[in-house]
N, C-alpha and C positions, 0 to 999 in steps of 0.2 A: 371248878375244873382247873387242873393244873395247866401252866402255860405250855404251848407247844415245845416239843424238844427241837432243838436247833444246833446246828454247828456254830458255836460261839466265835470261831476264829473268822476274821474277816479277811478276805482274798481280793486282789486288786488286779483289774485287767484294763487294757487300752487297746485303741486301734487308731491308726492315723488317717488324715486327710490324704488327698493326692494331687499332683499336677500332671498335666499331659504335656510333654515337652515336644514330641514329634508324632506326626500321624494324625491329621485332623480329619475326622469322618472316614478313616480307613478301616476301623474294626468292624463296622456293619457290613463291610464287603469282604469280611474274613482276610483282612490285610494285617499290617503290623502297626504297633504304636511303640513310642518311647515314653514311659511314664515313671514317675517317682513318688514314693511315699514322702509325706513332709513332717516336719516337727510338731504341727499343730495336731492335736488329738482329742478323741473323746474317751473318757475314763470312768470306771465304775468300782466302787467299793462294794463287795458282794458278800452276802451271807447265805448259805445254803440252809434250806429246810430239810430235816431228815424226818422221814415219817416212821412211826411204829406200825408195823403190819399186823401184829398179833399180840395178844395177852395184855391189852391195855384198854381200859373203859373209853379212853378218848381216841382210839385209833382211827375211827371214821373221820374225825375232825383234823387229825394229824395228816391223814392221806389227802384231804382236801388242801391243807396248807402246803403239802409237797407238790401239788399240782398247780400252784398259783405263782405268777411272776409279779412282784410289785416294783415299779422304778418310781423313784422321787428325785427331784432336783430343786435347788434354789437358784439356779442360774437363770436370770430373766429370758435371754434369747433362747436358751434350751426349753424353758417352759413353753414359749411360743412355738417352737419347733415340734415339741411333743404334743402341743394342744392341751396340756395339763401340767401340773406339777407333781400329780400323783397318779400313776396308772396301774390298774390290775388287769392281768391277762389269765384267763382260765386255760390251763392247757388240756383241759378235758374237751375243749371245744376247739378243734383245729381247722374247721372249714372257713372258707373266705366269708368275711363279713363285710357286705358293701358299705355299711356305715363307717367302717374304719379305714376306708381308702384315704391315703395321704397322710396317716397317722403313725406315730412310733408303735402303737399296739399292733397295727397291721404288719410291720416289719418283724415284731417279736413272734407273733402267730406264724408268719410265712417261714421263718428261720426254723421255728419248732416243727412245723408240718414237714419241711424238707427232711430234717434229721429223723423223724419217725419214719417217713416214707423209705428212708434209705437204711433203716435198722440201727440208728444210733440212739443211745439213751438221752433222756431229757429229764428235766424235774424242776421244781420250784425254786425260787430264791428272791430275796431283797437286794435291790441294787440302788445305791445313791450315785447318781450321774453327775459329771461335771464335762465341760467341753471348753477347748480353746480354738475350735474350728468356727470361724465366722459363718453364721447361717446365710445362705444365699450368696456367697462369695465364690462360687464355682469350684470349691475344694472337696465336694462330695461328701458332705457330712451324713447324708443319709446311707451311703454305702459303708462308711466307717462305723456307723451304728449298727448296721447289720452284721458286719464282720466282728464286731465287739461282742454281740449276742451269741454268735456262732463260737467264739472263744470261750465265753462263759460256760455254755453248755458242754464243750469239750473239757474244759478245766475241771468243772465240778462233777461231771458224771461219767467221764471217761469216754472211750471210743476213739479208734485210730482214725481220726478225721484229718484229711490232708489240707494243706493251704488252699489248693484249688477248690476242694470240696466245700470248704467254708466260704469261699468267693461265689460258688455256684449256689449255695443255699441263700446268700444275700441277694444274688441276682434274681433268683426264683421268688423271694419274698417281695423284692421291688416290682417285679413285673406282674406277678399274680395277686399279691395282697395288697400291696401299696398302690399300684396302679400306674407305675412309671415304665415306659417302654424303653429301658436302657439296655446297653450291651454288658459285657463282662469286664471291661477294661477298669472301671472305677474300683470294684470289688477285689479284682486281682492285685491291682497296685497296692491297696490298702492291706490285704492279707499277706502278700509277700514281703513288703518293705523294700527298701533300697531303691536303686535305679534299674530298670529292667527294659529290655526289648520283649514285648509280647506278641506272639504270632498266632493269629487266629485262624490260620489255614484250616485246622481241624477245630471247630467251635467247642467240641465236646471235649477236647484235650489240647488246650492251647501251650504253645511252648514258651516258657519263661527263661529268658537268658540275662543273667546279671551283667551289668555294665560297670566297669571301673572308671571312675571320673574324679578329676581333681578340679573343683570349681572355686578353689581359693583366689581371692581378689575379686570375685563376683557374688553378687546376691540375686536370687531369683525374687521377683516381685510380681505378685497377682494384683491387678488394678481392677476394681469393681466399678465399672462405669454406670451402674444402675440400670434401669429398664426392667420391665416385667417379662417373664417368660410365658406368662399365662396364655397369651394368644398366639404363640409361635409354633404350636404343634404342627400346623399345616406347612410351615417353612421346613421343619426338620423331616416331615414325611415326604415332601417333594424332593429333598436331596437324596434320600434313600431310594424312592421310586425311580428317579431319573437314572440314577447309576444302575440300577437293576434293570431298566429297560434297555440299557446299552448291552448288558450282560445277556439279557434275553435273546437279542438279535443274533448272538452268536451260539445260541442254544445252551447257555450257561446260566446258573442262578446268581453268581456273583462275580464282580469284576476280577477278583483274585484268580479266577479260573482261566483268564483270557491272557495271552501273551500281548504285551504291549505293542510289539511290531504288527501284529495281526490287526490290532485296533487302528492304529495309525494309517495303515495301509487301506483301511475301509472307511475312513471319515467320510469320504464323498458319498458313501451309500447310507450314511447314518443320520444325515441332516433332517430326515423325516421325524426323527425323535425330537428335534428341537436343538438349536445350537447350545443351549445352556446344559443339556444332558451331556453333549460331547465334552464341553469345557469341564464339567464336573469329573467326567471320566478322566480327562487329562490330568486334572489335579490328583486324582486317586493314584494313577500310576507313577507319577513324579514323587508324590509324598510317601507312598509306600516304600520306594527304594531310598528316598532321603532318609528314613528312619535307620537303615543299615549304615549309611554314610554318616549320620551324626554319631551313632554308637562307636564307629570305627575312629572318627576324629576324637572323641572323648578318650577312648582307649590309648590312642597314641599321644595324648596330650597336646593336640593341634586346636587350642582354643579358638584361634582365628577362624579356622575352617568351620568349626562347629557353629560359631555365632552367625557366620554367614548363611550356613545351612537353616538356622532358625528363622533369619530374615527371609530367605527363599520360601520357606513353608508359609510364613505368614502372607507374603506377596501372592502366593499361589491361592490361598484361601480368599484373600481380597478379589483377585482378578478372575479365577476360574471357578473355584467352589462357590464363590459369592455367598458366603454366609457372615458377612459383616453388618448387615442390616436387613431388615424386612422390606421386600419390594412393596408390601402393603402400607408401609410407613416410612417414607424415605426422608421425612424431615428429622427423624430420631436416628442418629448415627453416632452414638456414644463411642462404640468400638472403633470406627473409623477416625474419629477425633483423637481418641486415646493413642492409636497407632501413629497418627501424624505428629502429635506432640512428642511421643517417645522417640521418633526418627529424629525430630528437631533436637532433642536433649542428648541421644546416645549415638548418633551417626558417627562411625569410625571407631566406636569404643564398646558398644554394647549390642544387644539384640532385642527384637519385639515381634510378637505374633498374637493371632486370635488364640484363645484358650478355650477348649471345650467345644460344646455344640455350636456357639456362635449366635449371630442375629441380635443378640443382646448379652449383657453380662460382663465378662472379664477378658482382659488380655494377660499375657504373660511376658515379662521383660527379664533380661539378664543385664544387671546394672553393676558397673565398675563400683567397688565400694566407696571410692572417693566422691561418686556422684549420687549415693544414696539420698543425702539430705536435699540435694537440689531437685532429684526426680521426685521424691515424696512431696516436697513443697509445690511443685507444679501440678502434680496430678490431684493432690488434695484441694488445691485452690479451685480446680475445674470441676471435680467430681464429688467433692465433699470430704470432710474429716474422715478418718478411719477407711478411706476407700483403697489405701495401699496396704498390702500384707507381704512383708518380707519373709522369706521362707528358707529353711535348710532341708536337707534330705535326711530323713529317718531311715537308718538302715535295718531296723526291725519292723516287721508288719504287726498284724494283730497278735496279742500276746497276753499271758499272765505276767504281771510285773511282780518280782520278787523284792520285798521290802524288809 
């Protein structure tokens, strides 16, 4: 039998990781975030299978090849994340497979299912993967991978798929197939690229507004403090549940639907919900507005004001949102320790805040370039080698790379 007919030209695709700069735990209340794509990326060298539909004895085999995706990688960390170095996904079977939960195959199948459901073409391909995004460093490697797959489908098979639709396909894959109850921020930041305010007031059609920023003289650094997220689901769920309980008191579903003045005039009536619920609502209202102030400071070139707003956001997360450690394990406070050390090194010159969901994981710091070496030395001495990741903003999101 002759070998399958293939498109021998190799095409290249990439999608970036992301950082959250402003708006901690605001997106799930249909609020705002300030997020950026970063220079660390996942890449794929891709060859498309072209099937012969008729007039060939091997057409059945060729059609089967055209409905198969094969992913391969030699990157050790990526092998661990993919749970294999070689993955096959049959596009003829797009239903959820419980055995695939938490795997790359689930993300591929989920993105493919979303494309088919929305009338966009898909097909089989071979992809050799590589990645510079550290696994488990809070830079949304899974979202970047899902955005990558969406861009491969779009690039190889056509379809007028928008950046937001690719982000939604990724979120759908993560929620339904991968089993991760995430919002849309990570995928949107990766898909759009650059630095953006993303407003989730209408979660079906978030508004993405680019922000012009000159961060010269400063480096963004994500510090991975370690600690597992495996037992933190109740902590994440409690933050969402308590914020929504406050909204429910006012007959609303989300805090973004409530005027902050109405909330503050009613705090004395809300203590039956628990003081932490009220504190978390206070954090939401402040951080949601702080996102706009951060964007305005960057647009006007007022770096001093921007850095102070970053610090204010971090302190609000520490005191009001209370997501820097799990109350079930108060002896492990890597995030709090990293924030304290950052303040010691950067006070008066930089900024520091909790990054992402919190309770464990990473912080984000803005470090003056002249302090990069000292900051990295201190953090790595406490949290281990390779705990610091210095980042730049990538202006392009998920894309086909022309070489």
